[in-house]
One Martini backbone bead per residue (centre of mass of N, CA, C, O) as a GRO file, in nm:
protein
   72
    1MET     BB    1   2.162   1.508  -2.580
    2LEU     BB    2   1.889   1.740  -2.605
    3ARG     BB    3   1.584   1.779  -2.461
    4VAL     BB    4   1.281   1.926  -2.599
    5SER     BB    5   0.979   2.073  -2.488
    6LEU     BB    6   0.682   2.139  -2.652
    7LEU     BB    7   0.390   2.360  -2.708
    8ALA     BB    8   0.143   2.265  -2.934
    9LEU     BB    9  -0.109   2.391  -3.131
   10SER     BB   10  -0.367   2.291  -3.272
   11SER     BB   11  -0.579   2.299  -3.508
   12ALA     BB   12  -0.858   2.489  -3.504
   13SER     BB   13  -1.035   2.373  -3.736
   14ALA     BB   14  -1.014   2.067  -3.656
   15TYR     BB   15  -1.201   2.146  -3.374
   16GLY     BB   16  -1.412   2.382  -3.417
   17PHE     BB   17  -1.327   2.664  -3.380
   18ALA     BB   18  -1.464   2.939  -3.193
   19PRO     BB   19  -1.524   3.227  -3.095
   20GLY     BB   20  -1.554   3.164  -2.740
   21ASN     BB   21  -1.420   2.848  -2.768
   22ALA     BB   22  -1.140   2.756  -2.620
   23ALA     BB   23  -1.203   2.448  -2.542
   24ALA     BB   24  -1.146   2.350  -2.839
   25MET     BB   25  -0.870   2.376  -2.784
   26ARG     BB   26  -0.572   2.192  -2.845
   27SER     BB   27  -0.288   2.003  -2.710
   28ARG     BB   28   0.060   1.918  -2.763
   29ALA     BB   29   0.340   1.733  -2.723
   30VAL     BB   30   0.678   1.822  -2.832
   31ARG     BB   31   0.959   1.634  -2.922
   32THR     BB   32   1.307   1.749  -2.942
   33ALA     BB   33   1.614   1.714  -3.080
   34VAL     BB   34   1.919   1.875  -2.945
   35SER     BB   35   2.208   2.055  -3.008
   36PRO     BB   36   2.431   2.215  -2.776
   37THR     BB   37   2.688   2.307  -2.980
   38MET     BB   38   2.537   2.525  -3.113
   39SER     BB   39   2.652   2.887  -3.155
   40ALA     BB   40   2.610   2.966  -3.465
   41PHE     BB   41   2.504   3.048  -3.773
   42TYR     BB   42   2.784   2.961  -3.913
   43ASP     BB   43   2.738   2.646  -3.823
   44LEU     BB   44   2.536   2.623  -4.042
   45SER     BB   45   2.330   2.428  -4.278
   46ALA     BB   46   2.216   2.371  -4.615
   47PRO     BB   47   2.029   2.284  -4.889
   48LYS     BB   48   2.029   2.317  -5.192
   49ILE     BB   49   1.828   2.291  -5.469
   50ASP     BB   50   2.047   2.057  -5.571
   51GLY     BB   51   2.147   1.918  -5.280
   52THR     BB   52   2.382   2.069  -5.192
   53PRO     BB   53   2.584   2.183  -4.961
   54SER     BB   54   2.557   2.483  -4.733
   55SER     BB   55   2.743   2.708  -4.581
   56PHE     BB   56   2.704   2.989  -4.381
   57SER     BB   57   3.006   3.079  -4.391
   58ALA     BB   58   2.994   3.199  -4.684
   59TYR     BB   59   2.814   3.470  -4.569
   60LYS     BB   60   3.022   3.627  -4.439
   61GLY     BB   61   2.950   3.979  -4.451
   62LYS     BB   62   2.662   3.940  -4.551
   63PRO     BB   63   2.367   3.971  -4.641
   64VAL     BB   64   2.082   3.802  -4.467
   65LEU     BB   65   1.781   3.620  -4.551
   66ILE     BB   66   1.552   3.451  -4.333
   67LEU     BB   67   1.297   3.205  -4.415
   68ASN     BB   68   1.044   3.078  -4.209
   69VAL     BB   69   0.861   2.791  -4.326
   70ALA     BB   70   0.529   2.676  -4.235
   71SER     BB   71   0.316   2.371  -4.215
   72LEU     BB   72   0.031   2.141  -4.170
   0.00000   0.00000   0.00000
């Protein structure tokens, strides 16, 4: 298992960040375990809306739009 450390900026509004006050921004280290064996998009899978697994290899040769959405 490969460990990757990322630097993530904390929410600006949570610390009262104002333009010109960059010192108010804080950061924290985020550690994530990553599998180094994943080599292609088609090796991935994700759950469907009904919870059943869906392999991305089923979409090989078809146009695919991936939307990555995240929030704090």
